[in-house]
C-alpha positions in Angstrom: -20.6 8.9 16.5 -23.9 7.4 14.9 -25.1 3.8 16.2 -28.4 2.3 14.6 -29.5 5.7 13.7 -28.8 7.2 16.9 -26.3 9.7 17.9 -24.0 8.6 20.6 -21.3 10.7 22.3 -17.6 10.1 21.4 -17.1 9.3 25.3 -19.1 6.0 24.7 -16.7 4.7 22.2 -13.7 5.6 24.6 -15.7 3.6 27.0 -15.7 0.8 25.0 -12.0 0.6 24.3 -11.5 1.0 28.0 -13.5 -1.7 28.9 -11.7 -4.0 26.2 -8.4 -2.6 27.7 -9.3 -3.5 31.1 -10.4 -7.3 30.0 -7.1 -7.6 28.0 -5.0 -6.4 31.1 -6.8 -8.6 33.5 -6.7 -11.5 31.3 -2.7 -11.2 31.6 -2.2 -11.7 27.8 0.9 -9.7 28.2 2.9 -8.0 30.6 3.0 -4.9 28.7 -0.5 -4.0 28.7 -1.7 -3.6 32.4 -5.2 -3.5 33.3 -6.9 0.1 32.9 -7.9 0.4 36.2 -4.0 0.2 37.1 -3.0 2.6 34.7 -5.7 4.9 36.5 -4.2 4.3 39.8 -0.6 5.4 38.3 -1.5 8.5 36.8 -3.6 9.4 40.0 -0.1 8.6 41.9 2.5 10.2 39.2 0.4 13.3 38.2 0.7 15.3 41.5 4.3 14.7 42.2 7.0 17.5 41.7 9.0 15.1 39.2 5.8 15.1 36.8 5.3 19.0 37.2 8.6 19.6 36.4 8.8 17.7 33.2 5.6 18.8 32.2 6.8 22.4 32.4 10.1 21.6 30.4 8.0 20.0 27.9 5.3 22.4 27.6 7.7 25.1 27.1 9.7 23.5 24.4 6.3 22.9 22.7 5.3 26.6 23.2 8.5 28.0 22.1 8.6 25.9 18.8 4.8 26.3 18.0 5.2 29.7 18.3 8.4 30.0 15.9 6.3 27.8 13.6 3.3 30.3 13.7 5.4 33.5 13.5 7.5 32.0 10.5 4.9 29.5 8.8 1.9 31.9 8.2 3.9 35.0 6.8 6.0 32.7 4.6 2.7 30.9 3.3 1.1 34.5 2.4 4.0 35.3 0.5 4.1 31.8 -1.5 0.5 32.5 -2.2 1.1 36.2 -3.8 4.3 35.9 -5.2 4.5 33.1 -7.6 8.1 32.8 -8.2 8.6 32.2 -4.6 5.8 29.8 -4.3 7.4 27.7 -7.0 10.9 27.9 -5.6 9.7 26.8 -2.3 6.7 24.7 -2.9 8.4 21.8 -3.9 10.5 21.6 -0.7 7.6 22.4 1.4 5.8 19.6 0.1 8.7 17.1 0.5 9.1 18.1 4.4 5.5 17.6 4.9 5.5 14.3 3.5 9.0 13.2 4.9 10.0 11.4 7.9 11.1 14.4 10.0 11.8 12.1 12.9 14.9 10.7 11.0 16.4 14.1 10.9 16.3 14.7 14.5 19.6 12.6 15.6 21.2 15.1 13.1 20.2 18.3 14.8 22.5 17.3 17.6 25.7 18.2 15.4 24.1 21.5 14.7 22.4 22.7 17.9 23.8 20.2 20.5 22.2 18.1 22.9 19.5 20.0 25.1 16.0 21.9 25.0 17.2 24.0 22.1 17.2 20.7 20.2 13.4 19.8 20.9 12.6 23.2 20.3 13.9 23.0 16.7 12.2 19.7 16.5 8.7 20.7 17.2 9.5 23.7 14.9 10.4 21.5 12.3 7.3 19.1 12.8 4.9 21.9 12.8 5.9 24.7 10.6 5.7 22.9 7.0 2.3 22.2 7.4 1.4 25.5 8.6 2.8 26.9 5.7 1.2 24.6 3.4 -2.3 25.1 4.4 -2.0 29.0 4.6 -0.5 29.1 1.2 -3.7 27.2 0.2 -6.0 29.3 2.0 -4.6 32.4 0.2 -4.6 30.9 -3.2 -8.5 30.0 -2.9 -9.5 33.3 -1.5 -12.3 35.0 -3.5 -10.5 37.2 -6.1 -13.5 39.3 -6.5 -13.3 40.5 -2.6 -9.8 41.6 -3.3 -10.7 43.6 -6.3 -13.6 45.1 -4.6 -11.5 46.2 -1.9 -9.0 47.9 -4.4 -12.1 49.6 -5.9 -12.9 51.0 -2.7 -9.4 52.3 -2.3 -7.9 49.8 0.4 -4.3 49.9 0.9 -2.2 46.7 0.4 -2.0 46.3 4.2 -5.7 46.3 4.5 -6.3 43.8 1.6 -4.0 41.6 3.5 -5.3 42.1 7.0 -9.2 42.4 6.1 -9.6 40.2 3.0 -7.0 37.6 2.4 -6.4 36.6 6.0 -10.1 36.3 7.1 -10.8 34.4 3.8 -7.9 32.1 4.8 -8.9 31.7 8.2 -10.3 28.2 8.0 -7.4 26.7 6.4 -5.0 28.7 8.4 -6.7 27.3 11.7 -6.6 23.8 10.2 -2.7 24.1 9.3 -2.3 25.2 13.0 -4.4 22.4 14.3 -2.5 19.9 12.1 0.8 21.7 13.3 0.1 21.4 16.7 -0.8 17.7 16.8 2.7 17.2 15.1 4.4 19.6 17.6 3.3 17.0 20.3 4.8 14.2 18.6 8.1 16.6 17.9 8.2 17.2 21.7 8.2 13.4 22.7 10.6 12.4 19.9 13.0 15.0 20.4 13.1 14.5 24.2 13.2 10.6 23.7 15.9 10.6 20.6 18.1 13.4 21.8 17.6 15.4 24.9 16.3 13.1 27.6 14.5 15.6 29.4 11.1 16.5 30.3 8.5 14.0 29.4 10.9 12.1 27.2 13.2 11.2 30.6 10.2 10.0 32.2 9.1 7.7 29.3 12.9 6.5 29.5 12.7 5.9 33.3 9.5 3.9 33.3 10.4 1.8 30.2 13.7 0.7 31.4 12.2 -0.3 34.7 9.1 -2.1 33.3 6.8 0.2 35.1 4.3 -0.1 32.8 1.2 1.2 34.4 3.2 4.5 34.8 4.3 4.3 31.3 0.9 4.2 30.0 -0.4 6.5 32.3 2.0 9.2 30.8 0.9 8.1 27.4 -2.6 8.6 28.1 -1.5 11.8 29.6 0.3 12.9 26.3 -2.6 11.9 24.1 -5.1 13.6 26.3 -3.3 16.9 25.9 -2.7 16.7 22.2 -6.5 15.8 21.9 -7.3 18.8 24.0 -5.4 21.3 21.9 -6.4 19.8 18.7 -10.3 20.2 19.9 -9.5 23.7 21.1 -8.3 24.7 17.9 -11.1 22.9 15.9 -13.7 24.8 18.4 -12.2 28.1 17.0 -12.5 26.5 13.4 -16.3 26.0 13.7 -16.6 29.7 14.8 -15.1 30.8 11.5 -16.8 28.4 9.4 -19.1 31.1 7.7 -15.8 32.6 6.1 -15.5 29.3 4.4 -19.2 29.0 3.4 -19.2 32.5 2.2 -16.2 31.9 0.1 
C-alpha cells in the first residue's frame, strides 16, 4: 500500500480497520458488533479448547480431501481440454457456467445424492474449487509458447516429456493462480457446506455461537477463518512469485 508516495506495510491498513472496529464496538451502535478487544479476548479463550481443536481438524480434513480431489481432477482435465480441441469445446461451456454460477445454491441438493455428513462437505469443497482450477490450467496450456513445443519435438522429446518439461512449466503461473483462487473458494465451501448441510466442524461452532448470541466468540471464529484463508492464499502467492520468470520468458 502506498500513501503520500511512501510505501506502507499492509499491516498498517489492518490496524486502521481494527481501530475503527474497536470504536464502533465501544460506541455500542449494535449488539452484533462487539469491540475488537472483546473479540481478541474471546479468541484467546476458545482457540486453545478441545472443542475448537476437534472442529478445526474436521474442517481441515474436509478442506484437504476436497482440494486434493479438485487438483487431481482439475489439472489433468484442464490440460486435456487445452490439447484436445473437441473436448475443450464440449466441456468449456460447462466449466465457464459453473465458475460463474452460485454453487452454494446447489449445496442443499447434495443431501439427496451423498447424504448428510462430512462427505457432503468434501464434495462441496471440490465443486467450489475444481472449475476455476480447470479453467486456469486450460488457459495456461493454451497460451504456452508453441515454439518451445516445436523445439522439444525437433530435439526428439517424447510426448510425456513435452507435457512435463514444456507445457506444464510454461502454464505454471496460471495453474498456481487457479490453485490460489480454488483454495479461497474451497474455504468458502467448507463453511457453507458445514452450515447448510452438515452441522459439523467449524460450521457447528458458527451455529452454536449465533444461536446463543455469543458475538465475541462468533467474530473470533470469523477472523480465524479469514486468517486461515489469507494464509493459504499468501502461501500459494509466494510460490507464484518464485515462478514468475516462466511468465516473463513466455
